[in-house]
N, C-alpha and C positions, 0 to 999 in steps of 0.2 A: 531432116534425113536423120531423125533419131529413130526412126523404123527402119533403117536399112543398113546392110555391111556391103562391102567388096570384096567379091572373091574372085580367082583367077579364072579364067575359061578361056584355056589357048593362053594366044600373046594378048590377049587385052583382060582388063577388070571390069565386071557387071555388077552393077547393083540390083539382088533380089529385095524385096521386103522381109524382113524379119517374119513378119505375120505368114507369108507366104511358104516358109519351109514345112515340110511336114512331118519329115523326122532325120535324126543323125545317127549317123552309124560309124562305129569305132572300126577301123583296120589296125594293121601293125603299127603303124608310126604317123597315122593320117585319120581324116574324118572324111565320111561320105556324107556330103550335104543335100539331102531331098527334096526336090521341089515338084509339083505335079508334073510336067514333061519335060525337065530336065535335073542332073546330077554333078554334082561341081566336088571335086576333091581336093580336101585344105590341108594342105601339109604340115597340119599341127595334131596334136592329141585331142580327142574327145573333150576332156574335162576343161583344159584351155580352150576349146571355140565357145564353150557354153559360159564363161568368162568374160570371153570377148562382146558376147552379144550387149547391146544396147538396153535390152529389157530381157525378161525370165519367161519366155513364151515355153521355151523345150525343160523338159521334167525328166530325168531320168526314170526308166521303169526296166532296165537291166545294165549288167553290166557294161553292155556294150552298144547299148539304146538308148537315145534320148527323144522324146516328143512333143510336137506341139499341142500343149493341151487342147487349145482350142478349135483344133478338128479331129479330137477324137470321137468316131462315130458310135462306137461297142466297146466293152471291156468285159473280159472273163479274168477267170482265174490266171490264165496263162498268157495274160497281155493285154493290151489295146488294140482296135482295130480305126486305122486311119486311111479312109478312103479306098476302101474293101481290102486293105492289106494288114493281115494282121502280124503283130510285131511281136518277137518273145518278150516276158516279162518275168523277171526274177525273183524266187520265193523272198528275197530280203526286201526287197521294194513290195511287195503286195500291201503293207498296212500304209503305207504313204501313196500307193496308186488309189484305195479305196477312200482316203481321207479326202483326195480332191474328188474322186467322182462322185463325192456327196451322194450315195444310192439310198433312195426312199424305201 
């Protein structure tokens, strides 16, 4: 169970594996956790959600977004692409993005 967390889904808690998480998006006082076919609202700030994960698959790419590095298909100056969706990438995170991207 090291690769899983429990999140609330209506009146129950479900266990998506951390590697299935595509990205996390900060809302006002909560975080939207996106999977391929499902989205969960976690009533915690994004930075707290990132700390609680059992491993570090999610990397911040913008002040409001964190992305699963293993699922990034493309990267540009504007941000990463995950499963056909382009996410915003902040300028202050660009150097770090290019470091983990290992561009040849």
